Backbone as ProteinMPNN parsed JSONL, in Angstrom:
{"seq_chain_A": "XXXXXXXXXXXXXXXXXXXXXXXXXXXXXXXXXXXXXXXXXXXXXXXXXXXXXXX", "coords_chain_A": {"N_chain_A": [[-2.5, 1.901, 1.668], [-3.341, 3.179, 3.763], [-4.649, 0.791, 4.774], [-2.654, -0.841, 5.603], [-1.48, 0.764, 7.574], [-3.634, 1.054, 9.609], [-4.159, -1.514, 10.27], [-1.589, -2.267, 11.561], [-1.791, -0.465, 13.658], [-4.03, -1.423, 14.991], [-2.63, -3.879, 15.876], [-1.247, -2.916, 17.965], [1.444, -1.249, 20.14], [3.055, -2.855, 21.778], [3.282, -5.87, 21.388], [1.701, -8.802, 22.436], [1.42, -11.551, 21.878], [3.043, -14.173, 19.88], [1.967, -14.426, 17.327], [0.794, -11.962, 17.167], [3.264, -10.509, 16.688], [4.372, -11.612, 14.285], [2.1, -10.785, 12.604], [2.526, -8.13, 12.728], [5.203, -7.656, 11.751], [4.512, -8.692, 9.032], [2.568, -6.749, 7.939], [4.156, -4.515, 8.164], [6.047, -5.097, 5.992], [4.534, -5.388, 3.849], [3.427, -3.178, 3.529], [5.764, -1.438, 3.13], [6.688, -2.594, 0.598], [4.513, -2.319, -0.929], [4.433, 0.667, -1.018], [6.819, 1.35, -2.144], [6.48, 0.083, -4.906], [4.533, 1.904, -5.731], [5.746, 4.247, -5.704], [7.322, 3.68, -8.009], [5.99, 3.464, -10.409], [5.163, 5.102, -12.971], [3.087, 7.675, -13.875], [0.274, 7.32, -16.242], [-0.26, 9.265, -19.219], [-3.122, 10.399, -20.26], [-5.176, 10.589, -23.166], [-6.716, 13.604, -24.387], [-10.346, 13.698, -24.161], [-11.65, 14.438, -26.815], [-9.953, 13.89, -28.686], [-9.555, 11.101, -28.071], [-12.242, 10.051, -28.902], [-12.085, 10.522, -31.444], [-10.294, 8.785, -32.39]], "CA_chain_A": [[-1.251, 2.071, 2.422], [-4.198, 3.223, 4.8], [-5.085, -0.427, 5.133], [-1.727, -1.47, 6.545], [-1.546, 1.432, 8.773], [-4.887, 0.488, 10.342], [-3.792, -3.017, 10.732], [-0.428, -1.845, 12.644], [-2.329, 0.388, 14.652], [-5.114, -2.32, 15.618], [-1.738, -4.72, 16.68], [-0.78, -2.237, 19.082], [2.778, -1.063, 20.143], [3.447, -3.83, 22.513], [2.534, -7.089, 21.126], [1.313, -9.868, 23.542], [1.805, -13.028, 21.456], [4.14, -14.455, 18.633], [1.075, -13.949, 16.274], [1.122, -10.308, 16.927], [4.632, -9.959, 16.318], [4.236, -11.953, 12.628], [1.316, -9.876, 11.82], [3.283, -6.449, 12.691], [6.208, -7.71, 10.631], [3.962, -8.92, 7.715], [2.147, -5.646, 7.44], [5.072, -3.359, 7.785], [6.732, -5.396, 4.742], [3.589, -5.39, 2.761], [3.308, -1.57, 3.243], [6.792, -1.158, 2.386], [6.519, -3.09, -0.929], [3.496, -1.452, -1.747], [5.008, 2.069, -1.047], [7.974, 1.233, -3.27], [5.881, -0.111, -6.186], [3.692, 3.072, -6.034], [6.624, 5.182, -6.211], [8.057, 3.402, -9.255], [5.01, 3.399, -11.284], [4.932, 6.301, -13.676], [1.507, 7.895, -14.282], [0.206, 7.183, -17.953], [-0.602, 10.448, -19.662], [-4.251, 10.043, -21.187], [-5.527, 11.309, -24.524], [-7.876, 14.266, -24.374], [-11.63, 13.13, -24.587], [-12.084, 14.521, -28.233], [-8.977, 12.963, -29.602], [-9.846, 9.495, -27.984], [-13.52, 9.591, -29.897], [-11.674, 10.523, -33.243], [-9.537, 8.04, -33.026]], "C_chain_A": [[-2.155, 2.392, 3.828], [-4.475, 1.82, 5.562], [-3.777, -0.976, 6.154], [-1.402, -0.603, 7.644], [-2.505, 1.458, 9.979], [-4.505, -0.605, 11.074], [-2.581, -2.906, 11.974], [-1.067, -1.272, 13.84], [-3.39, -0.639, 15.622], [-3.786, -3.667, 16.509], [-1.422, -4.492, 17.879], [0.847, -2.033, 18.958], [3.798, -2.224, 20.682], [2.949, -5.298, 22.125], [2.558, -8.131, 22.151], [1.867, -11.374, 23.25], [2.773, -13.026, 20.257], [3.114, -14.186, 17.501], [1.08, -13.016, 15.852], [2.102, -9.786, 16.368], [4.626, -10.302, 14.911], [3.407, -11.039, 12.255], [1.767, -8.187, 11.804], [4.352, -6.566, 11.66], [5.599, -7.884, 9.15], [3.183, -7.602, 7.142], [3.231, -4.388, 7.336], [5.917, -3.864, 6.464], [5.962, -5.136, 3.618], [3.505, -3.877, 2.594], [4.514, -1.011, 2.807], [6.81, -1.184, 1.098], [5.605, -2.367, -1.452], [3.898, -0.097, -2.076], [6.063, 2.093, -2.209], [7.381, 1.132, -4.473], [5.202, 1.186, -6.439], [4.384, 4.017, -6.449], [7.324, 4.916, -7.389], [7.064, 3.658, -10.158], [4.837, 4.91, -11.69], [3.448, 6.63, -14.014], [1.51, 7.894, -15.748], [-0.624, 8.558, -18.517], [-1.832, 10.149, -20.563], [-4.624, 11.101, -22.147], [-6.77, 12.336, -24.201], [-9.253, 13.799, -24.687], [-11.865, 13.198, -26.232], [-11.046, 13.758, -29.096], [-9.061, 11.37, -29.304], [-11.238, 9.196, -28.792], [-13.18, 9.632, -31.143], [-11.13, 9.267, -33.587], [-8.736, 7.131, -32.802]], "O_chain_A": [[-1.76, 1.929, 4.898], [-4.513, 1.753, 6.791], [-3.959, -1.437, 7.28], [-1.038, -1.139, 8.69], [-2.191, 1.82, 11.112], [-4.506, -0.666, 12.304], [-2.705, -3.397, 13.096], [-0.79, -1.688, 14.965], [-3.446, -0.535, 16.847], [-4.079, -4.225, 17.567], [-1.283, -5.328, 18.772], [1.497, -2.47, 18.009], [4.921, -2.488, 20.253], [2.05, -5.745, 22.837], [3.629, -8.267, 22.743], [2.488, -12.13, 23.997], [3.213, -11.993, 19.752], [3.646, -13.577, 16.572], [1.255, -12.74, 14.665], [2.039, -8.789, 15.649], [4.867, -9.357, 14.16], [3.901, -10.265, 11.435], [1.389, -7.305, 11.033], [4.454, -5.718, 10.774], [6.109, -7.304, 8.191], [3.186, -7.422, 5.925], [3.113, -3.46, 6.536], [6.492, -2.962, 5.855], [6.444, -4.738, 2.558], [3.52, -3.411, 1.455], [4.405, -0.04, 2.058], [6.914, -0.178, 0.396], [5.856, -1.736, -2.479], [3.769, 0.337, -3.221], [5.996, 2.921, -3.117], [7.647, 2.034, -5.268], [5.365, 1.581, -7.594], [4.003, 4.716, -7.388], [7.967, 5.844, -7.88], [7.574, 4.383, -11.013], [4.449, 5.782, -10.912], [2.708, 5.736, -14.426], [2.436, 8.323, -16.436], [-1.751, 8.723, -18.052], [-1.578, 9.636, -21.653], [-4.417, 12.301, -21.962], [-7.802, 11.833, -23.756], [-9.262, 13.392, -25.849], [-12.207, 12.201, -26.867], [-11.355, 13.098, -30.088], [-8.709, 10.52, -30.122], [-11.333, 8.091, -29.325], [-13.762, 8.953, -31.989], [-11.306, 8.684, -34.657], [-8.135, 6.595, -33.732]]}, "name": "protein", "num_of_chains": 1, "seq": "XXXXXXXXXXXXXXXXXXXXXXXXXXXXXXXXXXXXXXXXXXXXXXXXXXXXXXX"}
């Protein structure tokens, strides 16, 4: 997420070119999709170390 936020801040608040506008839209969309994916992923419970070694 930090990557997308950094890219958006580099693009600036008032884009000068069509390329910058497309870049901003792309990073906003990708950031939104990654955020939604991360929210939907459930953490996997890991086995305790001793139980994992035994079996």
